[in-house]
N, C-alpha and C positions, 0 to 999 in steps of 0.2 A: 503495499498499497504505498503512493505516493504522500510525503509531510506536505501539509500547508503549502511552506516555500517553494516545494517541487513545483508544486499547482501553482500558484503564484506565478511563479517565471515560465511555465509555459504557458499559462495566459496571458502573460503581457507580450510573448511572443507573436501571440495568436493577434493580440489587439494592435501591434505595431506593425502587422502585417497590413494593416487596415491605411496607413500612411500612404498607400501608393495610389489608392482611389479617392482618399479624402485631401491630399496634398499635405504641407507640415500643419498641424495641427500643436506640435508643442511651442504654447505662447511665454515659455517662461516661468508657469506657474506648475509648482512640486505637487505632485501626487502621491497621498502616504495614504494605506489602509490600517485604521486601528482595530486589529482583530481581538482586544484584549490580550488575554492572557494569553491568547496561542500566538502572538507573534503582531508587530508595528514593523509597516514594511513602505520600503519607498518604489513606488511603479513608474520609473522613467518612460514619457510618451513618445519616445523615440527607440528604433532598432540599436542602437549603437550603444545603449549603457543597458547592465543589468538593475534587476531587480536585487535590493538587500534589505536583509531585516536590522534594525536598527533600534537607539533609545527611541523614546517620543522625544527626552530633549534634546535629540540631535536634529530635529524641523529647522529647515531654513527656509524662511520668508523668499517671494511669494509663493502661498503653499492652498488647497484644498487637504483636507484630513474628513475620509470619511472613517466611520464610526460605524463599526456593526458586528454583531454576533458571531461570533467562529461559526458556529454551526449555521447558520443563514449562510454566511461565505463561501462555506464548504458546497449547500446547496448548488451557489449561483454558478462556483467554477465548473460543478458537475453536468450544468445545465440543466437543474430540477427546479432552480427560481431564476430570475432575471433581476439583473439591477433596476429597471425601469418599476416592477411591482415594488419592484424593497421598497424605493423612493417615494412612490405614491402613496405604498401602505405604512408610510412613517416610521419603515423601521429600521432606516440608516438617520444618523446625525453627521451634519457637517459644523466644521469649525474650517475658515477662510481668513486669507490675511492677502490681502486687503478683500474686506469684507462685502466683494463684487460678485457676483453669478454670472461663470463663465458657460455658456450653453456648450461650447465646441469641447470643452474635458469631461462632460456627463455625456456626449455622443460618443468620444472615442470610449468612455467607461464600458458603454452597452457590450463593448465586443471584447470584455476581459473576462473568458469564460474556455476549458479547458474542450 
């Protein structure tokens, strides 16, 4: 069975592959996933960087942190749930700096699955 970090790495590669279709969506905002006790991950929006598990205090602005229950994250990564449904159902919490909604990151995140 793959670890959560391994699944996130696979999903990030698939997500980054969509940059060919949507062009460069990396707008400088760093994407982080806070899966509570299961890990805190930096998710690059491009294919040149790797997913990194790090400590929450290592966050660098500008950023978007998606707070998600690790069980829901597993379901999303395994395509048993979807980011859009989790967001609409208020199962995700967001922390932004600056506090500006960037549609491109949310669109790109919808491709973050295995």
